[in-house]
Every structure is written in C-alpha cells, then in structure tokens.
C-alpha positions as CSV (number, residue, x, y, z in Angstrom):
1,M,-22.2,-29.6,-50.4
2,K,-23.8,-32.9,-50.7
3,V,-27.1,-32.0,-52.1
4,I,-26.1,-29.3,-54.0
5,E,-24.0,-31.4,-55.9
6,A,-26.6,-33.8,-56.0
7,L,-29.8,-31.1,-57.4
8,S,-27.0,-30.0,-60.0
9,S,-29.2,-32.3,-62.5
10,I,-32.4,-32.2,-63.7
11,T,-32.7,-35.5,-63.9
12,R,-32.6,-35.4,-60.8
13,V,-34.6,-32.8,-59.3
14,N,-37.2,-34.2,-61.8
15,I,-37.4,-37.9,-59.5
16,L,-36.9,-35.5,-56.4
17,R,-39.8,-34.0,-58.1
18,M,-42.0,-37.8,-58.9
19,L,-41.5,-39.2,-55.4
20,Y,-42.8,-36.6,-53.3
21,E,-46.1,-37.3,-55.7
22,E,-45.6,-40.9,-55.1
23,E,-43.3,-44.2,-53.5
24,L,-41.8,-45.2,-56.9
25,S,-39.1,-48.0,-57.7
26,V,-36.1,-48.0,-60.0
27,T,-38.1,-49.8,-62.5
28,E,-41.1,-47.4,-62.6
29,L,-38.4,-44.3,-62.4
30,S,-37.2,-45.7,-65.4
31,E,-40.0,-45.8,-67.4
32,R,-41.8,-42.7,-66.7
33,L,-38.1,-40.5,-67.2
34,R,-37.4,-43.0,-70.4
35,L,-33.7,-43.9,-69.1
36,S,-32.3,-47.0,-68.1
37,K,-31.9,-48.4,-64.3
38,G,-28.6,-48.4,-64.3
39,T,-28.9,-44.5,-64.9
40,V,-31.5,-44.2,-62.9
41,S,-29.5,-46.3,-59.7
42,T,-27.3,-44.1,-60.5
43,H,-28.4,-41.3,-59.5
44,I,-30.7,-42.5,-56.9
45,S,-27.2,-43.8,-55.2
46,V,-26.7,-39.4,-55.4
47,L,-29.5,-38.1,-53.9
48,E,-28.7,-41.5,-51.2
49,S,-25.2,-40.4,-50.5
50,A,-26.7,-36.7,-49.9
51,G,-29.5,-37.8,-48.1
52,L,-32.6,-36.8,-50.2
53,V,-33.7,-40.2,-50.9
54,E,-33.6,-43.9,-48.7
55,S,-34.7,-47.4,-50.5
56,V,-37.4,-49.1,-48.2
57,Y,-39.0,-52.6,-49.2
58,V,-42.5,-53.2,-49.0
59,P,-44.7,-55.5,-49.3
60,G,-45.8,-56.2,-53.7
61,V,-47.4,-58.4,-55.3
62,K,-44.7,-61.0,-55.6
63,G,-43.3,-61.2,-52.4
64,V,-41.3,-57.3,-51.6
65,K,-40.5,-54.5,-53.9
66,K,-37.8,-51.7,-53.5
67,V,-39.2,-48.3,-53.3
68,I,-37.2,-45.0,-53.1
69,R,-39.4,-42.1,-51.5
70,P,-37.9,-38.8,-50.1
71,K,-36.3,-38.1,-46.9
72,V,-37.0,-34.4,-46.2
73,E,-39.5,-31.9,-47.5
74,R,-37.9,-28.9,-48.7
75,V,-34.1,-28.0,-49.1
76,I,-32.9,-24.8,-48.3
77,I,-29.8,-23.5,-49.5
78,V,-29.0,-20.1,-48.0
79,L,-26.4,-18.0,-49.7
80,K,-23.6,-16.4,-46.8
81,P,-22.5,-13.0,-47.7
82,S,-18.7,-14.6,-47.5
83,G,-19.5,-16.5,-50.9
84,G,-19.9,-19.5,-49.6
85,L,-23.3,-22.1,-49.2
86,E,-24.7,-23.4,-46.3
87,E,-27.5,-26.2,-46.2
88,A,-30.6,-27.2,-44.6
89,Y,-33.3,-29.4,-44.6
90,E,-36.3,-29.5,-43.0
C-alpha cells in the first residue's frame, strides 16, 4: 500500500515524471516545482519509503552532489475482484 499512498499526491507523480527524464537534486526539483526544499524533501522521503526513488551522490562541480533517481521503470496496480489492491514493480 505504500506505493499507492505515495502516488496519491499529484506533486509526487510530477516528481517521478521529472526524474524519468533526468536525475535531479532537491534544489533543482524545488526550483522547477516552485516549492520549498523542505516540501520537496518530504515528498522525496515518501517516494523513497515506497521504493520508487533513491538518493545517490555523484561528482559535481564543487565536490559531490546528491541527486534523486527512479528505482523502477513502471508501477502496475492491479484491482483484485475481492476489492483489494496489489502492487507490482518492473
């Protein structure tokens, strides 16, 4: 259910869409979304807890830079006839 909860926010869905285009830092995401870094960090934490993204350190202009990248290519949510939900990752 963590994936479903993570995808319940249009902001988090937009973050995932941006990250599929390129790896971005929290600062870059906050500038593009016009949200505070704290707000973006909270959204990233939810996506990380759901296993959808990960934070990694890459070489930057001034040392290392922390970027966020997706961990999965697709998320499939199957509605069971019993009314339950099942999540699958690819």
